[in-house]
Every structure is written in C-alpha cells, then in structure tokens.
DOFI-661916 format. One line per field, with one value per residue (C-alpha): residue number from 1; x, y, z; residue in three letters. Coordinates in pm, 1 decimal. Layout:
BEGIN
vexlo = [NUM ...]
xx = [X ...]
yy = [Y ...]
zz = [Z ...]
bavo = [ala ...]
This chain:
BEGIN
vexlo = [1 2 3 4 5 6 7 8 9 10 11 12 13 14 15 16 17 18 19 20 21 22 23 24 25 26 27 28 29 30 31 32 33 34 35 36 37 38 39 40 41 42 43 44 45 46 47 48 49 50 51 52 53 54 55 56 57 58 59 60 61 62 63 64 65 66 67 68 69 70 71 72 73 74 75 76 77 78 79 80 81 82 83 84 85 86 87 88 89 90 91 92 93 94 95 96 97 98 99 100 101 102 103 104 105 106 107 108 109 110 111 112 113 114 115 116 117 118 119 120 121 122 123 124 125 126 127 128 129 130 131 132 133 134 135 136 137 138 139 140 141 142 143 144 145 146 147 148 149 150 151 152 153 154 155 156 157 158 159 160 161 162 163 164 165 166 167 168 169 170 171 172 173 174 175 176 177 178 179 180 181 182 183 184 185 186 187 188 189 190 191 192 193 194 195 196 197 198 199 200 201 202 203 204 205 206 207 208 209 210 211 212 213 214 215 216 217 218 219 220 221 222 223 224 225 226 227 228 229 230 231 232 233 234 235 236 237 238 239 240 241 242 243 244 245 246 247 248 249 250 251 252 253 254 255 256 257 258 259 260 261 262 263 264 265 266 267 268 269 270 271 272 273 274 275 276 277 278 279 280 281 282 283 284 285 286 287 288 289 290 291 292 293 294 295 296 297 298 299 300 301 302 303 304 305 306 307 308 309 310 311 312 313 314 315 316 317 318 319 320 321 322 323 324 325]
xx = [-1446.9 -1360.0 -1027.4 -745.3 -556.8 -521.4 -838.3 -1048.4 -901.8 -988.7 -1346.5 -1374.8 -1248.0 -1488.6 -1785.7 -1685.6 -1657.0 -2000.6 -2155.2 -2002.9 -2125.9 -2481.4 -2475.7 -2309.8 -2030.3 -2074.8 -1946.1 -1748.9 -1916.5 -1757.5 -1892.8 -1987.3 -1669.8 -1466.2 -1618.0 -1568.6 -1194.8 -1175.0 -936.4 -1084.6 -827.6 -783.9 -1049.5 -809.2 -669.0 -1019.8 -1076.8 -747.1 -611.3 -312.6 -18.2 45.6 351.2 519.4 367.2 513.4 863.2 812.8 696.0 887.8 1135.1 1439.1 1365.8 1672.9 1535.3 1232.1 964.5 1173.6 952.1 1007.6 864.6 728.2 692.6 351.0 278.5 -65.4 -179.1 -546.0 -704.9 -702.5 -457.1 -116.7 -101.4 231.5 240.9 494.8 333.3 433.0 287.8 161.8 -30.3 -340.1 -296.8 -104.8 -32.0 14.0 299.6 292.5 113.8 123.7 -114.8 -85.4 -406.4 -195.7 37.3 -181.1 -74.6 282.6 204.7 133.5 -230.8 -250.1 -117.5 -148.9 -87.2 207.0 567.6 672.1 374.2 470.3 823.1 689.5 455.3 741.6 955.8 673.0 634.7 1008.9 1042.8 724.5 839.2 1187.5 1034.2 812.5 1112.1 1338.4 1575.1 1491.3 1795.2 2032.2 1935.0 1844.7 1881.6 1944.5 1861.9 1924.8 1784.6 2008.9 1875.6 2187.0 2173.0 2156.7 2169.4 2153.3 2479.3 2474.9 2612.1 2876.1 2814.2 2435.4 2135.4 2099.7 1880.7 1515.3 1506.6 1211.5 1141.3 928.5 583.6 439.9 138.4 17.0 180.1 402.5 751.9 848.6 1128.2 1004.0 688.4 540.0 586.3 959.8 899.5 766.5 1065.0 1309.7 1139.4 1150.8 1520.5 1608.6 1408.7 1638.2 1487.5 1711.0 1541.2 1731.4 1711.0 1915.3 1899.8 1758.7 1394.7 1445.8 1359.1 1666.0 1827.5 1978.7 1978.2 2232.2 2484.0 2380.3 2398.5 2151.2 2105.7 2079.5 1948.6 1647.4 1569.8 1601.6 1368.2 1098.1 1149.4 1073.8 796.5 1004.5 820.7 489.1 640.5 749.2 403.7 234.3 460.2 396.0 16.6 37.7 206.6 14.1 -335.8 -448.8 -802.9 -673.6 -434.1 -721.7 -926.6 -650.6 -472.6 -781.7 -687.3 -336.9 -482.0 -733.8 -451.4 -239.6 33.6 223.1 494.4 771.3 627.6 645.1 1010.4 986.3 658.9 807.8 1130.3 939.4 722.7 1028.2 1162.8 826.1 799.1 1141.4 1052.1 732.4 626.2 375.8 15.4 -223.4 -561.1 -862.1 -1156.7 -1443.2 -1811.6 -2059.5 -2293.2 -2287.0 -2581.8 -2729.3 -2663.9 -2821.6 -3138.4 -3437.8 -3635.6 -3981.0 -4299.7 -4507.2 -4775.0 -4507.2 -4363.8 -4710.6 -4783.2 -4448.0 -4535.0 -4875.3 -4710.4 -4465.9 -4749.5 -4951.3 -4651.1 -4581.7 -4945.6 -4947.3 -4626.5 -4767.8 -5092.5 -4899.4 -4688.0 -5001.6 -5159.9 -4851.3 -4860.6 -5229.3 -5148.2 -4868.6 -5102.2 -5360.9 -5095.0]
yy = [-6516.6 -6145.8 -6067.8 -5886.9 -5753.4 -5394.4 -5421.0 -5516.8 -5226.2 -4990.0 -5114.8 -5076.1 -4715.3 -4638.3 -4769.8 -4562.2 -4251.7 -4319.6 -4358.9 -4029.5 -3855.9 -3978.1 -3881.7 -3540.9 -3381.5 -3459.2 -3214.4 -3382.8 -3298.3 -3311.6 -3629.2 -3671.5 -3872.3 -3561.3 -3362.8 -3651.3 -3634.2 -3255.1 -3173.1 -2912.0 -2684.3 -2682.4 -2490.4 -2231.0 -2176.9 -2116.8 -1870.3 -1696.1 -1749.0 -1982.8 -1975.8 -2349.3 -2293.6 -2114.5 -2338.5 -2653.9 -2506.6 -2383.8 -2714.9 -2975.6 -3164.8 -3372.4 -3746.2 -3826.1 -3609.8 -3837.8 -3671.2 -3376.4 -3067.5 -2775.7 -2468.9 -2156.2 -1806.2 -1713.1 -1338.6 -1205.2 -843.0 -744.2 -400.6 -418.0 -691.9 -845.9 -1226.0 -1405.9 -1784.9 -2065.7 -2336.1 -2697.0 -2872.8 -3227.0 -3478.2 -3401.3 -3026.3 -2729.6 -2734.1 -2397.0 -2440.4 -2085.8 -1760.8 -1391.0 -1112.7 -736.5 -706.8 -845.2 -543.4 -326.9 -568.2 -442.4 -70.4 -26.8 80.9 253.4 196.4 -183.2 -237.4 -8.2 -116.9 -77.0 -286.6 -560.7 -558.9 -586.3 -872.0 -1062.0 -1005.6 -1134.2 -1447.4 -1518.3 -1486.9 -1691.0 -1969.5 -1991.3 -1996.5 -2287.8 -2490.0 -2387.1 -2182.7 -1832.6 -1807.2 -1963.8 -1734.6 -1383.6 -1224.3 -852.8 -706.8 -346.5 -296.6 -71.1 -141.0 -329.9 -661.7 -937.6 -1315.6 -1566.9 -1756.0 -2120.8 -2205.6 -2479.9 -2603.4 -2594.3 -2677.6 -2533.1 -2225.4 -2255.7 -2233.8 -2143.9 -1981.9 -1675.6 -1728.2 -1398.0 -1543.7 -1331.1 -1005.8 -808.2 -831.9 -469.5 -298.9 -184.1 -397.8 -457.2 -834.6 -768.2 -572.0 -891.9 -1078.2 -827.9 -853.7 -1233.7 -1236.3 -982.4 -1198.8 -1498.4 -1701.1 -1825.3 -1715.3 -1706.6 -1351.5 -1058.0 -681.8 -595.6 -566.9 -377.4 -5.2 207.0 -23.9 160.1 -60.4 160.8 168.1 -185.5 -81.7 -67.3 261.6 134.4 466.8 452.8 95.5 186.2 480.9 243.8 4.9 279.4 449.0 742.3 757.7 793.1 1064.6 1264.6 1235.8 1348.0 1652.8 1740.8 1727.1 1933.3 2211.3 2189.4 2054.8 2055.1 1933.3 1627.6 1556.2 1568.5 1320.4 1086.3 1055.0 1075.1 753.2 884.2 1205.3 1007.3 802.1 1116.3 999.0 1266.9 1250.5 1267.0 972.9 706.7 602.3 555.7 363.6 110.4 79.1 -2.0 -249.1 -436.9 -468.1 -586.7 -848.7 -988.8 -1002.5 -1206.5 -1313.4 -1574.3 -1524.6 -1351.6 -1525.6 -1309.1 -1268.0 -1502.1 -1432.4 -1686.9 -1624.7 -1426.9 -1262.3 -1456.8 -1246.2 -1492.3 -1355.2 -1577.2 -1713.4 -1555.0 -1755.5 -1729.3 -1521.2 -1279.1 -1241.0 -1165.2 -914.5 -745.3 -714.2 -563.5 -308.5 -208.6 -167.9 41.9 261.9 308.8 404.7 651.0 808.9 835.5 989.6 1248.5 1332.3 1365.3 1605.3 1826.2 1842.6 1954.7 2233.7 2357.2 2356.9 2565.9 2817.7]
zz = [-5180.0 -5165.5 -5320.6 -5141.5 -5441.7 -5568.3 -5777.4 -5472.2 -5267.7 -5555.0 -5558.5 -5180.1 -5196.1 -5481.4 -5282.7 -4976.1 -5194.6 -5344.4 -4997.7 -4875.7 -5191.0 -5128.4 -4754.7 -4803.6 -4596.2 -4225.4 -3961.4 -3684.7 -3351.7 -3006.2 -2856.7 -2488.9 -2447.2 -2536.5 -2251.3 -2008.1 -2072.4 -2024.3 -1735.5 -1502.7 -1334.5 -957.9 -766.8 -624.5 -976.4 -1109.1 -825.2 -901.2 -548.3 -592.0 -830.0 -862.0 -1080.9 -789.6 -520.7 -675.5 -655.6 -299.9 -150.2 -352.4 -137.7 -233.5 -238.3 -32.2 251.8 293.5 510.3 623.3 647.0 412.5 583.5 412.7 552.8 414.3 414.1 320.0 358.2 367.6 401.4 781.2 879.3 812.4 832.1 879.3 910.7 913.8 698.7 635.8 328.4 393.5 187.4 394.4 331.3 463.6 837.2 1009.6 1257.6 1396.8 1314.5 1402.1 1308.2 1309.0 1513.1 1800.1 1788.7 2020.0 2296.9 2240.0 2211.3 1837.8 1832.1 1491.3 1139.5 1152.1 779.0 698.9 636.4 1001.3 1117.1 868.2 1011.2 1368.2 1268.4 1104.2 1413.3 1635.4 1422.3 1428.2 1804.8 1862.4 1628.1 1781.4 2129.6 2025.6 1902.7 2191.9 1974.2 2098.6 2327.0 2073.2 1783.0 1895.0 1551.9 1504.6 1844.9 1729.0 1376.1 1171.0 819.8 712.3 528.0 789.7 761.6 1045.6 1094.1 1196.0 1538.2 1515.4 1869.2 1875.3 1659.6 1314.4 1266.3 1170.9 789.5 568.5 230.7 157.5 1.0 -129.9 -312.7 -603.6 -490.2 -726.8 -581.4 -637.5 -446.8 -106.3 -106.8 238.1 215.9 232.0 550.9 707.3 561.2 711.1 1050.1 1043.5 946.5 1215.0 1455.7 1400.8 1113.5 832.7 507.9 175.7 37.3 -85.6 -45.6 -389.4 -275.4 48.0 53.2 -10.8 -267.2 -563.8 -878.3 -1053.2 -769.4 -660.8 -297.5 -10.6 172.1 530.7 661.1 428.1 529.8 897.3 842.1 714.8 1007.2 1259.6 1059.1 939.8 605.3 791.5 1008.5 703.3 548.5 872.1 896.3 531.9 579.1 897.1 701.5 372.6 447.8 810.2 730.3 547.0 831.9 1080.9 876.9 757.3 1093.4 1314.8 1497.6 1564.5 1708.4 1914.1 2069.0 2118.6 1878.3 1690.3 1423.6 1684.5 1884.2 1611.5 1642.0 2018.5 1980.5 1737.7 1935.2 2256.6 2064.0 1933.9 2287.9 2421.0 2145.8 2234.2 2604.2 2559.0 2207.0 2329.5 2210.0 2449.0 2494.5 2418.5 2652.6 2572.6 2639.0 2769.4 2476.5 2153.0 1973.5 1683.8 1373.7 1131.8 973.6 1044.9 753.3 706.5 664.5 347.3 523.5 648.4 297.1 150.8 426.6 359.7 -10.8 75.1 302.7 27.6 -225.9 18.8 96.9 -275.0 -351.2 -60.8 -189.4 -544.2 -415.9 -216.4 -520.7 -737.0 -485.5 -489.4 -871.4 -867.4 -622.5 -848.4 -1153.7 -965.2 -873.7]
bavo = [leu arg gly ser gly pro ser ser gln his leu thr gly thr cys ala his ala arg ser ala arg met gly val met lys val gln lys thr pro gln tyr phe lys glu phe gln val lys tyr arg arg arg arg glu gly lys thr asp tyr tyr ala arg lys arg leu ile val gln asp lys asn lys tyr glu ala ser lys tyr arg leu val val arg ile thr asn lys asp val ile cys gln ile val asp ala lys ile gln gly asp ile val val cys ala ala tyr ser his glu leu pro asn tyr gly ile lys val gly leu thr asn trp ala ala cys tyr ala thr gly leu leu leu ala arg arg thr leu gln lys phe gly leu asp glu lys tyr glu gly gln thr glu pro asp gly glu met tyr gln val glu glu asp asp asp gly pro arg pro phe thr cys val leu asp val gly leu val arg thr thr thr gly asn arg val phe gly ala leu lys gly ala val asp gly gly leu asp ile pro his asn gln lys arg leu pro gly tyr asp pro glu glu lys glu leu asp ala glu thr cys lys lys tyr ile phe gly gly his val gln glu tyr met glu met leu gln glu asp asp glu asp arg tyr gln ser gln phe ala lys tyr ile glu asn asp ile gly pro asp asp leu glu glu met tyr gln asn ala his glu ala ile arg glu asp pro ser pro lys pro thr glu lys gln asp ser tyr pro asp leu lys lys lys lys met lys leu ser gln lys lys asp arg val arg gln lys ile ala ala tyr lys lys lys gln ala ala ala gly gly asp asp asp asp glu asp glu asp]
C-alpha cells in the first residue's frame, strides 16, 4: 500500500519535478474553451452607436412602478435633417410613440436652414404639440405661447391630468453650451412637455455670473444669429454670400425676413401639428442594378482592353510626331 505520510508526499513531489525536468518548460496556451467563454460586446457598442452606460440610466424604471412607461425625448441631428422622437423602451425593443422631423417644416413656412438652432427649436415644438394632441393634453398644457428666451418649466395642473413627462436622450453628442440638441429641448419644453433640465446649456448662459441672458436665447430661437451672419457676409464677401445662402436667395428670403418666418411657423405649428401625408406614386423606378451574365462581363472586359490599347496607340503616335519635330 502507498503511504500517506510526509515521506510519501516528498517522493511524489520529487517524481513530479523529475517529469517536468525531462519534458521541459511548457507554455500555457489559450484553449478553445477560453475563447468560448469570451463575452462579445453588444452590436451597437461595437459599431460605436449606443452608449449603454447612459442608456441603462435613461430607461431603468423603479420596481414599484411596475410596467409604467418611462419616455425619452430622443434628438438626433444629421447633415440634412433633425429627428425628434418620443421613445418608450420595452422588452421587445424601443417603441416610437411620436416623431417629428425638420423636413416637415416647409409645410409650416420654413423652407431653408433645416438644421440650424432655430429649426431644431421648431422641430421640438412640433413634436411637443403633436404628442400632446395624441394624448389629448394639447388644450390643457399649451406651454410658452410667446417665446421670450426665459427659463420655462411646465407646472402641473391640480384639477386635471399631470403633464407628459420625459427625459432628454442626446446619444453620443457633446453636451456643450448652446448645442443644437438643447434647441430641440427648449422647443419641446415651450411646447408643453415636462422635461427635467436647467438653464446652464442654453445659449446666452454666463457661467461666471450664473445667469441666462434671455435676449441671446430669444435671438437664437428666431434665427437672429443667422441674420447677423448674413448681414456680415453681405458687407464683407458678397460672392461667399451668394454661394452660401443660394437657397435663401432662391426663395427670396433676406436677413430681415427670418424673424417673421419663424414666428409665423410657430403659430402654424400650434394651429395644426398633425402630420401631413405625402403624395404616393403608383409605381417607382427600380434603382437596383441588375446582375450581368458571364458573357456580358467578358465582353465588358474586352471592350475595356480595346479602349486601353487604342488610347495607348494614340499616345504613341503623338510621341513619334514630337520626336520628328
């Protein structure tokens, strides 16, 4: 029988040491099991589209509120459009409750500058009025009917339903003071939505004085910053003004027309924020490129080779003429 005392343990350790000495030092490799346990990040994290650290804190709901919806005001700005949506996170995925886009603003009189700060404000205002109309709260909560740039917060009505509450979702945007996403926020708040915020990120806020200059904020709401830039270019560089504001000139919109244009648009949005259906065609052209047959591909290659040889021959003839000269 094998012993279990200290001497037997010493012999066992000696044998193991002798075996390792004969086999040499073995490098520990990552086994297939290691790679099977590797946790791959979410697809939208790998694509750099979603900040899940922020998303978790935006959609988490208290357990004692059961399945009560927690809405988000999602603002995304592209090169040509401003997208504002009221989104509700479900187990199945995000559900868009209501949406408004800046390409709808031409229906209300804003035909140019669809991505500037004033357009973001108008899009947020359109979303707010459309959402409240959908839930039957548009008459109860009218918001700030005359924008003056002051800090505004919706107050709850004691006799009626509570205001529609949501939180701002800016995505991956840098939340700098005066950013356009806060233009959409300001428009939605003035439209009657209850969104927790403060005045620190609105244009015109002075961090040293810790006060908001309402006149500066109002100037941005009605496109005053664009007006100043247009007037500056008219005086300093007329050619650049003609090229940069070609659409404004085409629609006969000058620097003095901007404030009235945005003011009329705000009134039109409040009168009828419902979406306008677009005209549909019976059929649309097929833009998908058809796949070529093998014979067509070979013929295309032959044509390219022939065109290349013809070009080379013509170039060679020109070189000979130059040498003779």
